C-alpha positions in Angstrom: -5.8 -13.0 -6.7 -9.2 -12.5 -5.1 -10.2 -10.6 -8.1 -9.7 -14.4 -10.6 -11.7 -16.1 -8.0 -14.6 -13.7 -8.1 -14.2 -13.2 -12.2 -14.3 -17.4 -12.0 -17.6 -17.3 -10.5 -19.1 -14.9 -12.6 -18.2 -16.6 -16.1 -19.5 -20.0 -14.7 -22.6 -18.6 -13.6 -23.0 -17.2 -16.6 -22.1 -20.2 -18.3 -24.5 -22.1 -16.7 -27.2 -19.4 -17.2 -26.2 -20.2 -20.9 -26.7 -23.4 -20.9 -29.8 -23.6 -19.4 -31.6 -20.9 -21.4 -29.9 -21.8 -24.7 -28.8 -25.3 -24.3 -25.5 -23.9 -25.2 -22.4 -25.4 -24.2 -18.6 -24.4 -25.3 -15.9 -26.8 -23.6 -13.1 -24.3 -24.9 -14.3 -21.4 -23.0 -15.3 -23.9 -19.7 -11.7 -25.0 -20.0 -10.6 -21.3 -20.3 -12.9 -20.4 -17.3 -11.1 -23.3 -15.4 -8.0 -21.7 -15.5 -8.7 -18.5 -13.7 -8.9 -20.3 -9.9 -5.4 -22.0 -10.9 -4.1 -18.6 -12.0 -5.1 -17.3 -8.5 -3.5 -20.4 -6.8 -0.5 -19.6 -8.9 -0.5 -16.0 -7.7 -1.1 -17.0 -3.9 2.0 -19.1 -3.9 4.3 -16.4 -5.9 2.8 -14.0 -3.3 4.0 -16.4 0.0 7.5 -16.5 -1.8 7.7 -12.8 -2.4 6.6 -12.5 1.3 9.3 -14.8 2.3 12.0 -12.5 0.7 10.1 -9.8 2.7 10.7 -11.1 5.9 14.0 -12.4 5.6 15.0 -9.2 4.3 18.8 -7.5 5.6 20.1 -4.3 4.4 23.1 -4.1 2.3 25.4 -1.1 2.4 22.5 1.2 3.3 23.2 3.3 6.4 19.7 4.9 6.6 16.0 3.4 6.8 15.0 0.7 4.8 12.7 -1.9 4.1 11.8 -4.5 1.3 7.9 -4.0 -0.7 7.7 -6.7 -4.0 4.3 -8.0 -2.9 1.0 -6.4 -1.8 -1.5 -9.7 -1.8 -0.8 -10.9 1.7 -0.6 -8.2 4.7 2.6 -9.3 6.7 4.9 -7.7 9.2 7.4 -6.5 7.1 10.9 -5.3 8.7 12.1 -2.3 9.3 15.9 -1.1 9.3 18.2 1.9 10.2 21.3 0.3 8.6 21.7 -3.2 9.3 19.5 -3.1 13.0 16.1 -3.9 12.8 14.0 -0.8 14.1 10.6 -2.1 13.7 8.3 -3.5 11.0 5.3 -1.9 8.7 2.1 -3.9 8.3 -1.1 -3.3 6.2 -3.9 -4.4 7.9 -7.9 -4.0 7.3 -10.5 -3.8 10.1 -12.7 -6.4 8.3 -12.2 -9.1 6.4 -14.8 -7.3 3.7 -12.6 -4.4 3.0 -9.8 -7.1 2.2 -11.6 -8.1 -0.6 -12.6 -5.1 -1.7 -9.1 -3.8 -1.7 -7.8 -6.8 -3.9 -10.5 -6.4 -6.5 -10.5 -2.5 -6.9 -6.9 -1.3 -6.0 -4.5 -1.7 -3.2 -4.9 1.7 -1.6 -8.7 1.1 -1.2 -9.2 1.0 2.9 -5.4 1.7 3.3 -4.7 1.3 7.0 -1.0 0.4 8.3 0.4 -0.6 12.1 3.8 0.5 11.9 6.2 0.1 14.5 9.2 2.2 15.7 11.5 1.6 18.5 8.8 -0.4 20.3 6.2 2.8 19.7 3.3 1.4 17.9 2.0 4.2 15.0 -1.7 3.2 13.9 -2.4 5.0 10.6 -6.2 4.3 10.1 -8.3 5.3 6.7 -11.7 7.1 6.9 -13.3 9.1 4.2 -16.1 11.7 6.0 -18.1 11.8 2.8 -18.3 8.8 0.6 -19.1 10.8 -2.8 -15.0 12.5 -2.8 -12.0 12.0 -4.4 -9.9 12.3 -0.8 -8.8 9.7 1.3 -8.1 10.7 5.0 -6.2 8.9 7.8 -6.3 9.2 11.4 -3.0 8.5 13.2 -2.2 7.2 16.9 0.8 6.3 18.3 0.6 3.9 21.1 -3.6 4.3 21.2 -3.0 8.2 21.5 -4.4 10.3 18.4 -1.6 12.6 17.4 -2.2 13.7 13.6 -4.3 13.2 10.6 -3.4 13.0 6.9 -5.4 13.9 3.7 -4.6 13.3 0.3 -4.9 16.6 -1.7 -6.6 15.2 -5.1 -7.8 18.2 -7.8 -7.1 19.1 -11.3 -4.2 21.5 -10.5 -2.0 18.5 -8.9 -4.0 16.0 -11.6 -2.3 17.9 -14.3 1.0 18.6 -12.9 0.7 14.6 -12.0 1.5 15.6 -8.8 1.0 13.1 -5.6 0.6 14.9 -2.4 -0.6 14.1 1.1 -1.0 16.7 3.9 -0.5 15.5 7.1 -1.5 17.7 10.8 0.9 16.4 13.6 -0.3 18.3 16.4 0.4 22.1 15.6 2.7 20.9 12.7 1.6 20.8 9.0 3.8 18.8 6.7 3.2 17.9 3.0 4.2 14.7 1.2 5.1 14.7 -2.5 6.1 13.2 -5.5 5.6 13.2 -9.3 3.7 10.5 -10.7 6.0 8.8 -13.1 9.2 8.8 -10.6 10.1 6.8 -7.4 11.4 9.4 -5.5 9.2 10.8 -2.8 10.0 14.4 -0.5 8.4 15.7 3.0 8.5 18.8 3.6 7.5 22.0 5.5 7.5 25.4 4.4 9.1 24.1 1.3 11.9 22.9 3.6 13.0 19.3 2.7 12.5 16.8 5.6 13.4 14.1 4.7 12.9 12.0 0.9 12.2 8.1 0.2 13.2 6.0 -2.8 13.9 3.1 -4.5 17.4 1.6 -3.7 18.1 1.3 -7.4 15.8 1.7 -10.7 14.9 -2.2 -10.8 15.0 -2.7 -6.8 12.3 -3.0 -4.4 14.2 -2.1 -1.6 12.9 1.6 -0.5 15.3 3.8 1.1 14.2 6.6 3.4 16.6 9.6 4.9 15.0 12.4 7.2 16.7 15.4 8.4 16.0 14.8 11.8 15.2 11.6 13.8 11.4 12.0 14.0 9.4 8.8 13.9 6.3 11.1 12.6 8.4 11.6 9.2 9.1 7.9 8.6 5.3 7.6 8.8 4.3 10.0 6.6 6.8 8.9 3.9 5.3 5.2 4.2 1.8 6.3 4.4 3.0 8.2 1.0 4.4 5.0 -0.6 1.6 2.6 0.2 -1.0 4.8 -1.0 0.2 6.3 -4.4 3.3 3.9 -5.3 2.6 0.4 -4.3 -0.9 0.1 -7.2 
């Protein structure tokens, strides 16, 4: 959406400079450039329609945790259900407006921060990066304003060659790992290779995400949701 507006301004300035310097003007090219803001408006309207579907989501024949995730342009609260009961919400947010612009331009996982409410407890997953020239993204995790953990991607040559997506998370003195193959939608959460939970699409063409955890620990849900948003929502 924003990238089309950015491209529109860039091409418009280029066309104007070409006209001033070379006294050249091509009506067809100008008409094509004018289609860019129209396309941006169309994406915005489509995103609004999808956002309404996300807000109105009601699970069908799902006993576990689930939410509906189809659009990424509008940072809205997406209801989080356990069975047919809404137990919270998920919301992507940007601390500054300029980060929203850069996130839209360069990829959905740029500056990814999440607000996740589960049973009236609010989990704040704040993106940060210790070193700018690094492949690793990091997050500080808070529960109701109190720091409870951290997370860090494990981007390296070994994982890249195996098409592995990995995030290492620490909650107090416990370390867990979320992982998935790049070519599949299923995410696994493990501790010392013991399976703690999974997350996957309800079916192959569905945008309903279903989470199953071995224990009713909100931290497991937070870990799976973070992995899904960072790696699977591009």
